C-alpha distance (Angstrom), angle and dihedral (degrees) to the residues before:
residue distance angle dihedral
M1 . . .
A2 3.79 . .
T3 3.76 126.1 .
D4 3.81 113.6 155.8
G5 3.79 98.3 -14.8
G6 3.80 93.7 -121.2
S7 3.81 96.8 128.7
K8 3.79 91.2 47.6
L9 3.80 91.0 52.5
H10 3.80 91.3 51.9
F11 3.79 89.8 51.4
I12 3.80 93.4 46.5
N13 3.81 92.8 46.5
S14 3.81 89.5 52.7
L15 3.79 90.2 52.9
R16 3.82 91.6 47.9
K17 3.82 91.7 50.0
N18 3.79 86.4 59.5
S19 3.81 92.4 54.7
L20 3.79 96.0 -100.0
T21 3.79 121.7 136.8
V22 3.80 121.1 -129.4
K23 3.78 114.4 -174.1
D24 3.80 102.9 161.3
I25 3.78 142.3 17.2
Y26 3.78 128.5 -154.9
V27 3.80 120.3 -141.1
V28 3.80 119.6 -171.2
F29 3.80 98.3 -172.6
F30 3.78 121.8 31.3
Y31 3.81 118.1 173.3
N32 3.82 98.4 177.2
I33 3.79 90.3 -138.5
Y34 3.79 94.8 149.4
P35 3.83 119.3 53.5
S36 3.81 91.1 -142.7
A37 3.81 95.2 54.7
K38 3.79 97.2 95.9
R39 3.80 91.4 47.0
T40 3.79 88.8 50.8
Y41 3.79 92.1 54.7
K42 3.78 92.2 50.8
K43 3.80 89.6 61.9
């Protein structure tokens, strides 16, 4: 479940710090609760 995408960004940033490339994420449920959520995913 995705809310603001914060936990996904932490996970992705950890992967990137270890020289891995993350180009896309897949979200099954997106409720758009927080207005900034889509902007967060674009990071």
